[in-house]
BAKETI-302975 format. One record per residue (C-alpha): x, y, z. Coordinates in Angstrom, 1 decimal. Layout:
BEGIN
{atom {X,Y,Z}}
...
# end
This chain:
BEGIN
{atom {-10.7,24.1,-66.5}}
{atom {-12.8,23.6,-63.4}}
{atom {-15.7,25.5,-65.1}}
{atom {-15.4,23.2,-68.2}}
{atom {-15.6,20.1,-66.0}}
{atom {-18.8,21.4,-64.3}}
{atom {-20.4,22.5,-67.5}}
{atom {-19.6,19.1,-69.1}}
{atom {-21.2,17.3,-66.2}}
{atom {-24.3,19.4,-66.6}}
{atom {-24.4,18.7,-70.3}}
{atom {-24.2,14.9,-69.7}}
{atom {-26.9,15.0,-67.1}}
{atom {-29.4,17.5,-68.5}}
{atom {-28.8,17.3,-72.3}}
{atom {-27.6,13.8,-72.8}}
{atom {-29.7,12.4,-70.0}}
{atom {-26.9,10.1,-68.8}}
{atom {-27.2,8.2,-65.6}}
{atom {-25.6,9.6,-62.4}}
{atom {-23.2,6.7,-62.5}}
{atom {-22.1,7.5,-66.1}}
{atom {-21.7,11.2,-65.2}}
{atom {-19.5,10.4,-62.2}}
{atom {-17.4,8.1,-64.3}}
{atom {-16.9,10.5,-67.2}}
{atom {-16.2,13.4,-64.9}}
{atom {-13.6,11.4,-63.0}}
{atom {-12.0,10.4,-66.3}}
{atom {-12.0,14.0,-67.4}}
{atom {-10.4,15.3,-64.2}}
{atom {-7.6,12.6,-64.6}}
{atom {-7.1,13.7,-68.2}}
{atom {-6.9,17.4,-67.4}}
{atom {-4.5,16.8,-64.5}}
{atom {-2.2,14.9,-66.9}}
{atom {-2.5,17.7,-69.4}}
{atom {-1.4,20.3,-66.8}}
{atom {1.6,18.0,-65.8}}
{atom {2.6,18.1,-69.5}}
{atom {2.6,21.8,-69.6}}
{atom {-0.9,22.7,-70.8}}
{atom {-1.7,26.1,-69.3}}
{atom {-5.3,26.0,-70.4}}
{atom {-7.9,23.9,-72.2}}
{atom {-6.8,25.2,-75.6}}
{atom {-3.5,23.3,-75.1}}
{atom {-5.2,19.9,-75.1}}
{atom {-4.2,18.0,-78.2}}
{atom {-4.1,14.4,-79.6}}
{atom {-0.5,13.9,-78.3}}
{atom {-1.7,14.6,-74.7}}
{atom {-4.6,12.3,-75.0}}
{atom {-2.5,9.4,-76.3}}
{atom {0.1,10.1,-73.6}}
{atom {-2.6,9.9,-71.0}}
{atom {-3.9,6.5,-72.2}}
{atom {-0.4,5.2,-72.6}}
{atom {0.5,6.0,-69.1}}
{atom {-2.6,4.1,-67.8}}
{atom {-1.7,1.1,-69.9}}
{atom {1.8,1.0,-68.3}}
{atom {0.2,1.0,-64.8}}
{atom {-2.0,-2.0,-65.6}}
{atom {-5.3,-0.3,-66.1}}
{atom {-7.9,-2.8,-67.4}}
{atom {-8.7,-2.6,-71.1}}
{atom {-12.4,-2.0,-70.4}}
{atom {-11.6,0.9,-68.2}}
{atom {-9.2,2.4,-70.8}}
{atom {-12.0,2.0,-73.5}}
{atom {-14.4,3.9,-71.3}}
{atom {-11.9,6.6,-70.6}}
{atom {-11.2,7.0,-74.3}}
{atom {-14.9,7.3,-74.9}}
{atom {-15.1,10.0,-72.2}}
{atom {-12.3,11.9,-73.8}}
{atom {-14.0,11.8,-77.2}}
{atom {-17.3,12.9,-75.8}}
{atom {-15.7,15.8,-73.9}}
{atom {-13.7,16.9,-76.9}}
{atom {-16.7,16.9,-79.3}}
{atom {-18.7,18.9,-76.7}}
{atom {-15.9,21.3,-76.0}}
{atom {-15.4,22.0,-79.7}}
{atom {-19.1,22.6,-80.3}}
{atom {-19.2,24.9,-77.3}}
{atom {-16.2,26.9,-78.6}}
{atom {-13.9,25.8,-75.8}}
{atom {-11.6,23.9,-78.1}}
{atom {-10.4,25.1,-81.6}}
{atom {-10.9,21.6,-82.9}}
{atom {-12.3,18.2,-82.0}}
{atom {-8.9,16.9,-81.0}}
{atom {-10.1,13.5,-79.8}}
{atom {-11.9,12.5,-82.9}}
{atom {-9.0,10.4,-84.3}}
{atom {-8.5,8.7,-80.9}}
{atom {-8.9,4.9,-81.1}}
{atom {-10.2,3.1,-78.1}}
{atom {-8.4,0.0,-76.9}}
{atom {-10.5,-3.0,-77.8}}
{atom {-12.0,-4.4,-74.7}}
{atom {-12.1,-8.2,-74.2}}
{atom {-15.7,-9.4,-74.2}}
{atom {-15.9,-12.3,-71.9}}
{atom {-18.9,-14.6,-72.1}}
{atom {-21.3,-13.9,-69.3}}
{atom {-22.1,-16.5,-66.6}}
{atom {-25.6,-17.9,-67.1}}
{atom {-27.7,-20.4,-65.2}}
{atom {-29.3,-23.4,-66.9}}
{atom {-33.0,-23.2,-67.2}}
{atom {-33.5,-25.8,-64.4}}
{atom {-31.1,-23.9,-62.1}}
{atom {-33.0,-20.7,-62.8}}
{atom {-36.3,-22.5,-61.9}}
{atom {-34.7,-23.7,-58.6}}
{atom {-33.7,-20.1,-57.7}}
{atom {-37.1,-18.7,-58.5}}
{atom {-38.7,-21.2,-56.1}}
{atom {-36.2,-20.7,-53.3}}
{atom {-38.0,-17.9,-51.4}}
{atom {-41.2,-20.0,-51.4}}
{atom {-39.5,-22.7,-49.4}}
{atom {-36.8,-21.1,-47.2}}
{atom {-34.6,-23.5,-45.2}}
{atom {-33.7,-23.0,-41.5}}
{atom {-30.0,-22.4,-42.4}}
{atom {-30.7,-19.7,-45.0}}
{atom {-28.0,-17.0,-44.6}}
{atom {-29.1,-13.8,-46.3}}
{atom {-28.6,-10.1,-45.9}}
{atom {-31.3,-8.0,-44.2}}
{atom {-32.4,-4.6,-45.5}}
{atom {-31.7,-2.9,-42.1}}
{atom {-28.1,-4.0,-42.2}}
{atom {-27.0,-5.6,-45.5}}
{atom {-23.7,-6.6,-44.1}}
{atom {-25.2,-9.0,-41.5}}
{atom {-27.0,-12.2,-41.9}}
{atom {-29.9,-13.7,-40.1}}
{atom {-29.0,-16.1,-37.3}}
{atom {-29.3,-19.8,-38.1}}
{atom {-32.8,-21.0,-37.4}}
{atom {-34.4,-17.5,-37.9}}
{atom {-36.6,-17.0,-40.9}}
{atom {-37.2,-13.5,-42.4}}
{atom {-40.7,-12.1,-42.3}}
{atom {-43.2,-13.4,-44.8}}
{atom {-43.4,-9.9,-46.4}}
{atom {-39.7,-9.9,-47.1}}
{atom {-39.9,-13.4,-48.6}}
{atom {-42.7,-12.3,-50.9}}
{atom {-40.6,-9.2,-51.9}}
{atom {-37.6,-11.4,-52.6}}
{atom {-39.5,-13.8,-54.8}}
{atom {-41.0,-10.9,-56.9}}
{atom {-37.5,-9.4,-57.2}}
{atom {-36.1,-12.7,-58.6}}
{atom {-39.0,-13.2,-60.9}}
{atom {-38.7,-9.7,-62.3}}
{atom {-35.0,-9.9,-62.9}}
{atom {-35.1,-13.3,-64.6}}
{atom {-38.6,-13.1,-66.0}}
{atom {-38.2,-9.8,-67.8}}
{atom {-34.4,-9.4,-68.0}}
{atom {-34.5,-5.9,-66.6}}
{atom {-31.4,-4.3,-65.0}}
{atom {-31.3,-4.1,-61.3}}
{atom {-31.5,-0.3,-61.3}}
{atom {-34.6,-0.6,-63.5}}
{atom {-36.3,-3.1,-61.2}}
{atom {-35.6,-1.0,-58.1}}
{atom {-36.9,2.1,-59.9}}
{atom {-40.3,0.6,-60.8}}
{atom {-43.4,2.2,-59.3}}
{atom {-46.7,0.3,-58.7}}
{atom {-48.2,2.3,-61.6}}
{atom {-45.6,1.0,-64.0}}
{atom {-47.1,-2.4,-63.9}}
{atom {-50.0,-3.1,-66.3}}
{atom {-51.5,-6.3,-64.8}}
{atom {-54.2,-6.6,-67.4}}
{atom {-51.6,-7.0,-70.2}}
{atom {-48.8,-8.4,-67.9}}
{atom {-46.4,-5.7,-69.0}}
{atom {-44.0,-3.4,-67.0}}
{atom {-43.0,0.0,-68.2}}
{atom {-39.3,0.4,-67.7}}
{atom {-37.2,3.6,-67.8}}
{atom {-33.8,2.4,-69.1}}
{atom {-30.5,4.0,-69.9}}
{atom {-30.6,7.4,-71.5}}
{atom {-34.1,7.9,-70.3}}
{atom {-35.4,5.4,-73.0}}
{atom {-38.7,3.9,-72.0}}
{atom {-39.8,0.4,-73.0}}
{atom {-42.5,-2.0,-72.3}}
{atom {-41.4,-5.5,-71.2}}
{atom {-43.8,-8.5,-70.8}}
{atom {-43.7,-10.9,-67.9}}
{atom {-45.1,-14.3,-67.4}}
{atom {-47.6,-16.1,-65.1}}
{atom {-45.1,-17.0,-62.3}}
{atom {-44.1,-13.3,-62.0}}
{atom {-47.8,-12.3,-62.0}}
{atom {-48.4,-14.7,-59.1}}
{atom {-45.5,-13.3,-57.2}}
{atom {-46.7,-9.8,-57.9}}
{atom {-50.2,-10.6,-56.7}}
{atom {-49.0,-12.0,-53.4}}
{atom {-46.6,-9.1,-52.9}}
{atom {-49.3,-6.4,-53.6}}
{atom {-52.0,-8.2,-51.5}}
{atom {-50.1,-9.0,-48.4}}
{atom {-46.3,-8.2,-48.7}}
{atom {-46.2,-4.6,-49.6}}
{atom {-48.9,-3.5,-47.2}}
{atom {-47.0,-5.0,-44.4}}
{atom {-43.8,-3.0,-45.2}}
{atom {-45.4,0.2,-46.3}}
{atom {-44.3,3.3,-44.4}}
{atom {-44.8,7.0,-44.8}}
{atom {-41.7,7.2,-47.0}}
{atom {-42.7,4.4,-49.3}}
{atom {-44.3,6.6,-52.0}}
{atom {-45.1,4.8,-55.2}}
{atom {-42.2,2.4,-55.1}}
{atom {-43.1,-1.2,-56.1}}
{atom {-40.3,-2.9,-54.2}}
{atom {-39.7,-1.9,-50.6}}
{atom {-36.9,-2.4,-48.1}}
{atom {-37.6,-3.7,-44.6}}
{atom {-38.0,-0.1,-43.3}}
{atom {-40.5,0.8,-46.0}}
{atom {-38.3,2.9,-48.3}}
{atom {-37.6,2.1,-51.9}}
{atom {-35.4,-1.0,-52.3}}
{atom {-31.9,0.1,-53.3}}
{atom {-29.8,-1.8,-55.9}}
{atom {-27.0,-2.5,-53.4}}
{atom {-29.4,-4.4,-51.1}}
{atom {-31.1,-6.1,-54.1}}
{atom {-27.7,-7.4,-55.2}}
{atom {-27.1,-8.9,-51.7}}
{atom {-30.5,-10.5,-51.8}}
{atom {-29.8,-12.2,-55.1}}
{atom {-26.4,-13.4,-53.9}}
{atom {-27.9,-14.8,-50.7}}
{atom {-30.7,-16.7,-52.5}}
{atom {-28.4,-18.2,-55.0}}
{atom {-26.4,-19.5,-52.1}}
{atom {-29.4,-20.8,-50.4}}
{atom {-30.8,-22.5,-53.5}}
{atom {-27.5,-24.3,-54.2}}
{atom {-27.1,-22.9,-57.7}}
{atom {-24.0,-21.1,-59.1}}
{atom {-23.6,-17.7,-57.7}}
{atom {-24.9,-15.1,-60.2}}
{atom {-25.4,-11.4,-59.9}}
{atom {-28.6,-9.6,-61.0}}
{atom {-26.9,-9.0,-64.3}}
{atom {-26.2,-12.7,-64.5}}
{atom {-30.0,-13.3,-64.3}}
{atom {-30.4,-10.8,-67.1}}
{atom {-27.8,-12.8,-69.1}}
{atom {-29.6,-16.0,-68.3}}
{atom {-33.0,-14.5,-69.5}}
{atom {-31.5,-13.4,-72.8}}
{atom {-29.7,-16.7,-73.4}}
{atom {-32.8,-18.7,-72.7}}
{atom {-34.9,-16.6,-74.9}}
{atom {-32.5,-17.1,-77.8}}
{atom {-32.2,-20.8,-77.2}}
{atom {-36.0,-21.0,-77.2}}
{atom {-36.1,-19.5,-80.7}}
{atom {-36.6,-15.8,-79.9}}
{atom {-35.5,-13.3,-82.6}}
{atom {-32.4,-11.4,-81.9}}
{atom {-34.1,-8.1,-82.6}}
{atom {-36.9,-8.9,-80.2}}
{atom {-34.4,-9.7,-77.5}}
{atom {-32.6,-6.4,-78.2}}
{atom {-35.9,-4.5,-77.7}}
{atom {-36.7,-6.5,-74.5}}
{atom {-33.3,-5.8,-73.0}}
{atom {-33.3,-2.1,-74.0}}
{atom {-30.0,-2.3,-75.9}}
{atom {-29.3,0.7,-78.2}}
{atom {-27.0,-1.5,-80.4}}
{atom {-27.6,-4.9,-81.7}}
{atom {-23.9,-5.6,-81.1}}
{atom {-24.6,-5.6,-77.3}}
{atom {-27.3,-8.3,-77.8}}
{atom {-25.2,-10.5,-80.1}}
{atom {-22.9,-11.7,-77.2}}
{atom {-25.8,-13.9,-76.1}}
{atom {-25.6,-15.8,-79.4}}
{atom {-22.0,-16.6,-78.5}}
{atom {-23.1,-18.0,-75.2}}
{atom {-25.6,-20.3,-77.0}}
{atom {-22.9,-21.4,-79.5}}
{atom {-20.5,-22.2,-76.8}}
{atom {-23.1,-24.4,-75.1}}
{atom {-23.7,-26.2,-78.3}}
{atom {-20.0,-26.8,-78.8}}
{atom {-19.7,-28.1,-75.2}}
{atom {-22.6,-30.5,-75.8}}
{atom {-21.0,-31.6,-79.1}}
{atom {-17.6,-32.3,-77.6}}
{atom {-19.2,-34.3,-74.8}}
{atom {-21.6,-36.4,-76.9}}
{atom {-20.3,-36.8,-80.4}}
{atom {-18.0,-39.7,-81.0}}
{atom {-15.9,-37.8,-83.5}}
{atom {-15.8,-34.5,-81.6}}
# end
């Protein structure tokens, strides 16, 4: 069974081109499933059947596992079963009839347009009491009265502009190289999930932030290990997503707007595009969603805002 797990991980990574995060999650789920199968008396992989799969999911439900996690684990089981059957390791695709628990889709938290504008301008006017994580030690904050270096401020402003102005994922923003930016057309080339590449436009404010960063910010932080990375940490290496999340959290606090994650800025960008009249298909392409169903949740956000405004303002609401 160990060999099957290793080969499946290799298949996900090399053939399916799944992200390292997805590979780790699916492999962890598979190990849990096979451990459960052994406990149920399966001596080898051929003993895996639908009853074992359902028992595995049922056990997790009784222990309070979140529905979203169970849905992902069911998806991992189906992916493994289909692969194992094609590879001749299973006599049949035993997980094909397996039904995923329906995950509750909660409406994402989004900023209002004016709140987003306030956040975008925050690094341009840092206050003396700004508490924010540094790149050298993301768990600490700057002492009250100390301001971060100008180069870091310019980097932070560009990070915020990219996340909100383009709607890219945090991993996509941190993965950008300088050559991925077409300044003549104001477009960034993004490598998204599954290795899918897409071109995303950005606006004039992001261009100004980019110019300032490339002219004076990035040269000040560049080190031998910087390579081609667009966004750099304080020590000159490529900015990592964990630090970027801390930066966003710190600036939302400093700006006095509701705390949002980088994904919350992505939600905000999509919602504001739709509220401004953008076509759903165009938003899908900009966000890099493989399914339109993933994009449609933002229409729900807009409808909920409309309902809230109606309830507040209409005399017969």
